[in-house]
GUPADO-430290 format. One record per atom (N, C-alpha, C, O, CB): residue in one letter; residue number from 1; y, x, z; chain; atom name. Coordinates in steps of 0.02 Angstrom, whole numbers. Each point is the difference from the previous one (the first is absolute). Glycine has a CB too. Example, Ala and Ser with C-alpha at 12.3 -4.5 7.8 and 13.67 -1.06 7.14 Angstrom:
("A" 1 (-284 660 390) "A" "N")
("A" 1 (59 -45 0) "A" "CA")
("A" 1 (60 45 0) "A" "C")
("A" 1 (-1 52 33) "A" "O")
("A" 1 (-58 -147 29) "A" "CB")
("S" 2 (112 77 -98) "A" "N")
("S" 2 (59 42 3) "A" "CA")
("S" 2 (55 -39 37) "A" "C")
("S" 2 (55 25 8) "A" "O")
("S" 2 (-87 34 -116) "A" "CB")
***
This chain:
("M" 1 (249 496 373) "A" "N")
("M" 1 (-56 32 -36) "A" "CA")
("M" 1 (20 4 -80) "A" "C")
("M" 1 (8 -51 -33) "A" "O")
("M" 1 (-100 3 126) "A" "CB")
("S" 2 (98 110 -117) "A" "N")
("S" 2 (14 6 -71) "A" "CA")
("S" 2 (-68 5 -38) "A" "C")
("S" 2 (-53 7 31) "A" "O")
("S" 2 (168 51 -7) "A" "CB")
("G" 3 (-113 -62 -87) "A" "N")
("G" 3 (-63 -4 -41) "A" "CA")
("G" 3 (14 21 -69) "A" "C")
("G" 3 (57 -2 -23) "A" "O")
("G" 3 (-100 -91 92) "A" "CB")
("S" 4 (-6 113 -103) "A" "N")
("S" 4 (3 8 -76) "A" "CA")
("S" 4 (5 -68 -32) "A" "C")
("S" 4 (-9 -53 31) "A" "O")
("S" 4 (-61 160 -26) "A" "CB")
("M" 5 (84 -103 -68) "A" "N")
("M" 5 (9 -63 -40) "A" "CA")
("M" 5 (-72 -33 0) "A" "C")
("M" 5 (-5 -61 8) "A" "O")
("M" 5 (105 110 -86) "A" "CB")
("D" 6 (-154 -10 68) "A" "N")
("D" 6 (-66 -30 -1) "A" "CA")
("D" 6 (-14 -32 73) "A" "C")
("D" 6 (-29 -54 2) "A" "O")
("D" 6 (-13 142 -95) "A" "CB")
("E" 7 (58 -60 146) "A" "N")
("E" 7 (-12 -25 61) "A" "CA")
("E" 7 (39 -69 10) "A" "C")
("E" 7 (-26 -49 27) "A" "O")
("E" 7 (5 171 14) "A" "CB")
("M" 8 (81 -120 -64) "A" "N")
("M" 8 (39 -60 8) "A" "CA")
("M" 8 (-29 -57 -44) "A" "C")
("M" 8 (-8 -57 21) "A" "O")
("M" 8 (110 128 5) "A" "CB")
("V" 9 (-116 -51 -84) "A" "N")
("V" 9 (-31 -55 -43) "A" "CA")
("V" 9 (-67 -29 34) "A" "C")
("V" 9 (-9 -61 1) "A" "O")
("V" 9 (59 119 -111) "A" "CB")
("I" 10 (-89 -19 134) "A" "N")
("I" 10 (-59 -21 36) "A" "CA")
("I" 10 (14 -44 58) "A" "C")
("I" 10 (-35 -50 10) "A" "O")
("I" 10 (-17 151 -46) "A" "CB")
("A" 11 (106 -82 79) "A" "N")
("A" 11 (21 -40 52) "A" "CA")
("A" 11 (29 -59 -21) "A" "C")
("A" 11 (-14 -51 32) "A" "O")
("A" 11 (27 141 28) "A" "CB")
("V" 12 (33 -95 -116) "A" "N")
("V" 12 (23 -63 -18) "A" "CA")
("V" 12 (-50 -43 -25) "A" "C")
("V" 12 (7 -61 9) "A" "O")
("V" 12 (92 108 -29) "A" "CB")
("K" 13 (-154 -25 -13) "A" "N")
("K" 13 (-53 -44 -27) "A" "CA")
("K" 13 (-44 -30 63) "A" "C")
("K" 13 (-18 -59 0) "A" "O")
("K" 13 (13 134 -116) "A" "CB")
("R" 14 (-8 -31 167) "A" "N")
("R" 14 (-34 -23 59) "A" "CA")
("R" 14 (41 -53 32) "A" "C")
("R" 14 (-27 -52 17) "A" "O")
("R" 14 (-28 162 0) "A" "CB")
("H" 15 (119 -100 -9) "A" "N")
("H" 15 (48 -51 31) "A" "CA")
("H" 15 (-4 -64 -39) "A" "C")
("H" 15 (-6 -54 29) "A" "O")
("H" 15 (86 145 10) "A" "CB")
("A" 16 (-76 -86 -107) "A" "N")
("A" 16 (0 -58 -44) "A" "CA")
("A" 16 (-67 -42 10) "A" "C")
("A" 16 (0 -62 0) "A" "O")
("A" 16 (74 128 -86) "A" "CB")
("L" 17 (-130 -29 96) "A" "N")
("L" 17 (-65 -30 4) "A" "CA")
("L" 17 (-4 -41 68) "A" "C")
("L" 17 (-25 -57 3) "A" "O")
("L" 17 (-27 154 -75) "A" "CB")
("L" 18 (78 -64 127) "A" "N")
("L" 18 (5 -26 59) "A" "CA")
("L" 18 (47 -63 11) "A" "C")
("L" 18 (-11 -43 43) "A" "O")
("L" 18 (-17 157 -16) "A" "CB")
("N" 19 (79 -114 -69) "A" "N")
("N" 19 (48 -52 -4) "A" "CA")
("N" 19 (-2 -45 -64) "A" "C")
("N" 19 (50 -29 -19) "A" "O")
("N" 19 (19 105 89) "A" "CB")
("Y" 20 (-123 -81 -100) "A" "N")
("Y" 20 (-7 -27 -63) "A" "CA")
("Y" 20 (31 -70 -6) "A" "C")
("Y" 20 (27 -16 -53) "A" "O")
("Y" 20 (-127 87 42) "A" "CB")
("E" 21 (95 -115 64) "A" "N")
("E" 21 (21 -68 -6) "A" "CA")
("E" 21 (69 -7 26) "A" "C")
("E" 21 (19 -56 15) "A" "O")
("E" 21 (-133 18 -6) "A" "CB")
("S" 22 (154 89 -1) "A" "N")
("S" 22 (64 -10 25) "A" "CA")
("S" 22 (55 41 -35) "A" "C")
("S" 22 (-9 58 -19) "A" "O")
("S" 22 (-47 -84 123) "A" "CB")
("D" 23 (112 -7 -112) "A" "N")
("D" 23 (60 39 -26) "A" "CA")
("D" 23 (-12 36 -69) "A" "C")
("D" 23 (28 53 -13) "A" "O")
("D" 23 (5 -35 136) "A" "CB")
("G" 24 (-72 -46 -161) "A" "N")
("G" 24 (-5 25 -70) "A" "CA")
("G" 24 (-44 64 -8) "A" "C")
("G" 24 (-4 29 -54) "A" "O")
("G" 24 (118 -77 35) "A" "CB")
("W" 25 (-147 68 75) "A" "N")
("W" 25 (-42 65 -5) "A" "CA")
("W" 25 (-56 -10 -52) "A" "C")
("W" 25 (-25 50 -27) "A" "O")
("W" 25 (48 -20 153) "A" "CB")
("D" 26 (-45 -93 -142) "A" "N")
("D" 26 (-56 -5 -48) "A" "CA")
("D" 26 (23 25 -69) "A" "C")
("D" 26 (-41 19 -41) "A" "O")
("D" 26 (-9 -119 104) "A" "CB")
("Y" 27 (115 100 -77) "A" "N")
("Y" 27 (22 25 -61) "A" "CA")
("Y" 27 (-23 75 -10) "A" "C")
("Y" 27 (-23 20 -53) "A" "O")
("Y" 27 (121 -102 59) "A" "CB")
("V" 28 (-90 118 44) "A" "N")
("V" 28 (-23 76 -1) "A" "CA")
("V" 28 (-69 3 -17) "A" "C")
("V" 28 (-19 38 -45) "A" "O")
("V" 28 (97 -4 131) "A" "CB")
("I" 29 (-121 -73 -53) "A" "N")
("I" 29 (-72 2 -8) "A" "CA")
("I" 29 (-21 -26 -70) "A" "C")
("I" 29 (-41 31 -34) "A" "O")
("I" 29 (29 -46 160) "A" "CB")
("E" 30 (41 -42 -146) "A" "N")
("E" 30 (-16 -26 -64) "A" "CA")
("E" 30 (27 29 -63) "A" "C")
("E" 30 (-32 1 -52) "A" "O")
("E" 30 (23 -94 115) "A" "CB")
("F" 31 (70 118 -57) "A" "N")
("F" 31 (37 16 -63) "A" "CA")
("F" 31 (23 70 -4) "A" "C")
("F" 31 (8 25 -55) "A" "O")
("F" 31 (27 -138 51) "A" "CB")
("W" 32 (-23 148 60) "A" "N")
("W" 32 (33 66 -5) "A" "CA")
("W" 32 (-45 56 -15) "A" "C")
("W" 32 (-54 0 28) "A" "O")
("W" 32 (133 -40 47) "A" "CB")
("A" 33 (-65 83 -112) "A" "N")
("A" 33 (-35 64 -12) "A" "CA")
("A" 33 (34 49 54) "A" "C")
("A" 33 (52 -15 30) "A" "O")
("A" 33 (-78 -7 -165) "A" "CB")
("D" 34 (-8 80 142) "A" "N")
("D" 34 (28 52 45) "A" "CA")
("D" 34 (71 20 -20) "A" "C")
("D" 34 (43 13 43) "A" "O")
("D" 34 (-159 30 -23) "A" "CB")
("E" 35 (129 -39 -86) "A" "N")
("E" 35 (64 16 -21) "A" "CA")
("E" 35 (53 -48 22) "A" "C")
("E" 35 (56 20 18) "A" "O")
("E" 35 (-109 33 -109) "A" "CB")
("D" 36 (37 -117 90) "A" "N")
("D" 36 (45 -56 21) "A" "CA")
("D" 36 (21 10 75) "A" "C")
("D" 36 (57 -9 21) "A" "O")
("D" 36 (-116 -72 -105) "A" "CB")
("I" 37 (6 101 123) "A" "N")
("I" 37 (10 6 72) "A" "CA")
("I" 37 (44 64 11) "A" "C")
("I" 37 (47 0 40) "A" "O")
("I" 37 (-164 -59 -12) "A" "CB")
("M" 38 (101 113 -67) "A" "N")
("M" 38 (45 62 6) "A" "CA")
("M" 38 (75 -15 -17) "A" "C")
("M" 38 (47 23 33) "A" "O")
("M" 38 (-147 48 -65) "A" "CB")
("E" 39 (106 -110 -19) "A" "N")
("E" 39 (69 -22 -25) "A" "CA")
("E" 39 (34 -34 57) "A" "C")
("E" 39 (57 15 17) "A" "O")
("E" 39 (-93 -32 -139) "A" "CB")
("S" 40 (-1 -30 151) "A" "N")
("S" 40 (32 -40 51) "A" "CA")
("S" 40 (13 45 68) "A" "C")
("S" 40 (48 -12 37) "A" "O")
("S" 40 (-110 -97 -90) "A" "CB")
("I" 41 (20 155 64) "A" "N")
("I" 41 (10 49 60) "A" "CA")
("I" 41 (65 36 -11) "A" "C")
("I" 41 (40 7 47) "A" "O")
("I" 41 (-165 11 -28) "A" "CB")
("G" 42 (137 7 -81) "A" "N")
("G" 42 (61 30 -12) "A" "CA")
("G" 42 (0 72 31) "A" "C")
("G" 42 (-45 42 -8) "A" "O")
("G" 42 (102 -157 5) "A" "CB")
("K" 43 (0 122 40) "A" "N")
("K" 43 (9 66 37) "A" "CA")
("K" 43 (-21 -2 71) "A" "C")
("K" 43 (20 44 39) "A" "O")
("K" 43 (72 -20 -111) "A" "CB")
("C" 44 (-130 -69 90) "A" "N")
("C" 44 (-18 -8 74) "A" "CA")
("C" 44 (-44 57 17) "A" "C")
("C" 44 (-42 19 -40) "A" "O")
("C" 44 (50 -145 40) "A" "CB")
("R" 45 (-1 155 61) "A" "N")
("R" 45 (-31 58 17) "A" "CA")
("R" 45 (-56 -12 52) "A" "C")
("R" 45 (-39 45 13) "A" "O")
("R" 45 (145 14 -41) "A" "CB")
("T" 46 (-110 -119 58) "A" "N")
("T" 46 (-49 -15 53) "A" "CA")
("T" 46 (-40 -63 -25) "A" "C")
("T" 46 (20 -39 -43) "A" "O")
("T" 46 (57 88 140) "A" "CB")
("I" 47 (-134 -53 -65) "A" "N")
("I" 47 (-42 -57 -18) "A" "CA")
("I" 47 (32 -64 23) "A" "C")
("I" 47 (-1 -50 -36) "A" "O")
("I" 47 (-101 120 43) "A" "CB")
("K" 48 (131 -69 54) "A" "N")
("K" 48 (39 -59 29) "A" "CA")
("K" 48 (49 -23 -56) "A" "C")
("K" 48 (3 -57 -21) "A" "O")
("K" 48 (-12 99 146) "A" "CB")
("G" 49 (45 9 -144) "A" "N")
("G" 49 (53 -17 -51) "A" "CA")
("G" 49 (-23 -28 -65) "A" "C")
("G" 49 (31 -44 -30) "A" "O")
("G" 49 (32 132 79) "A" "CB")
("A" 50 (-121 -61 -70) "A" "N")
("A" 50 (-35 -23 -65) "A" "CA")
("A" 50 (-23 -73 6) "A" "C")
("A" 50 (6 -40 -46) "A" "O")
("A" 50 (-47 160 24) "A" "CB")
("I" 51 (14 -134 81) "A" "N")
("I" 51 (-26 -66 7) "A" "CA")
("I" 51 (61 -49 7) "A" "C")
("I" 51 (-5 -57 -22) "A" "O")
("I" 51 (-106 103 78) "A" "CB")
("K" 52 (166 -25 -27) "A" "N")
("K" 52 (56 -43 5) "A" "CA")
("K" 52 (34 -10 -68) "A" "C")
("K" 52 (18 -56 -17) "A" "O")
("K" 52 (-5 93 135) "A" "CB")
("A" 53 (-4 18 -159) "A" "N")
("A" 53 (25 -9 -66) "A" "CA")
("A" 53 (-42 -45 -45) "A" "C")
("A" 53 (27 -44 -34) "A" "O")
("A" 53 (22 154 49) "A" "CB")
("V" 54 (-108 -101 -16) "A" "N")
("V" 54 (-46 -39 -41) "A" "CA")
("V" 54 (-3 -78 23) "A" "C")
("V" 54 (-2 -47 -41) "A" "O")
("V" 54 (-67 159 22) "A" "CB")
("G" 55 (69 -121 87) "A" "N")
("G" 55 (5 -61 29) "A" "CA")
("G" 55 (62 -42 -19) "A" "C")
("G" 55 (-2 -61 -8) "A" "O")
("G" 55 (-62 114 96) "A" "CB")
("N" 56 (121 -14 -95) "A" "N")
("N" 56 (67 -32 -21) "A" "CA")
("N" 56 (-17 -26 -71) "A" "C")
("N" 56 (17 -58 -12) "A" "O")
("N" 56 (66 140 83) "A" "CB")
("H" 57 (-114 -48 -115) "A" "N")
("H" 57 (-11 -29 -66) "A" "CA")
("H" 57 (-48 -54 -1) "A" "C")
("H" 57 (6 -46 -40) "A" "O")
("H" 57 (21 150 -6) "A" "CB")
("C" 58 (-81 -99 91) "A" "N")
("C" 58 (-44 -55 5) "A" "CA")
("C" 58 (36 -63 22) "A" "C")
("C" 58 (-9 -54 -28) "A" "O")
("C" 58 (-82 132 53) "A" "CB")
("K" 59 (129 -69 23) "A" "N")
("K" 59 (34 -66 27) "A" "CA")
("K" 59 (44 -31 -55) "A" "C")
("K" 59 (5 -61 -6) "A" "O")
("K" 59 (0 108 128) "A" "CB")
("L" 60 (24 -6 -161) "A" "N")
("L" 60 (43 -30 -57) "A" "CA")
("L" 60 (-39 -32 -47) "A" "C")
("L" 60 (19 -54 -24) "A" "O")
("L" 60 (60 136 35) "A" "CB")
("L" 61 (-138 -51 -29) "A" "N")
("L" 61 (-45 -36 -49) "A" "CA")
("L" 61 (-23 -67 26) "A" "C")
("L" 61 (2 -51 -34) "A" "O")
("L" 61 (-40 161 -9) "A" "CB")
("D" 62 (15 -106 108) "A" "N")
("D" 62 (-27 -60 40) "A" "CA")
("D" 62 (51 -53 -2) "A" "C")
("D" 62 (-16 -59 -8) "A" "O")
("D" 62 (-52 131 87) "A" "CB")
("S" 63 (135 -52 -72) "A" "N")
("S" 63 (52 -57 2) "A" "CA")
("S" 63 (7 -33 -68) "A" "C")
("S" 63 (21 -58 -5) "A" "O")
("S" 63 (44 119 95) "A" "CB")
("W" 64 (-83 -22 -144) "A" "N")
("W" 64 (7 -37 -70) "A" "CA")
("W" 64 (-58 -47 -2) "A" "C")
("W" 64 (8 -54 -29) "A" "O")
("W" 64 (47 152 -35) "A" "CB")
("R" 65 (-111 -83 91) "A" "N")
("R" 65 (-60 -44 -8) "A" "CA")
("R" 65 (10 -66 17) "A" "C")
("R" 65 (-30 -45 -29) "A" "O")
("R" 65 (-33 132 49) "A" "CB")
("T" 66 (108 -98 33) "A" "N")
("T" 66 (12 -66 30) "A" "CA")
("T" 66 (50 -41 -34) "A" "C")
("T" 66 (11 -58 17) "A" "O")
("T" 66 (-41 105 85) "A" "CB")
("I" 67 (61 -16 -152) "A" "N")
("I" 67 (51 -39 -43) "A" "CA")
("I" 67 (-26 -53 -42) "A" "C")
("I" 67 (39 -33 -35) "A" "O")
("I" 67 (22 130 32) "A" "CB")
***
C-alpha cells in the first residue's frame, strides 16, 4: 500500500503510539516533530517501508540508551 508523505507520517505516529514501550518508539512520540519523521522516512514509498525505516532509527537510539 503506497501513501502520501502525510499518510505515512500519521501511520508512523500511530505505530509509535501502539509500540511506545518497545524498541525505542517512545522517541518518536516524545521528541520527534513531523519533519524528523519525514527525514527518517526518506524515499520510502509505502507505509510499511516508512514504519520499517523509522523503526531502524528507533532501534539504534534504543541501543544507545542501554550503554
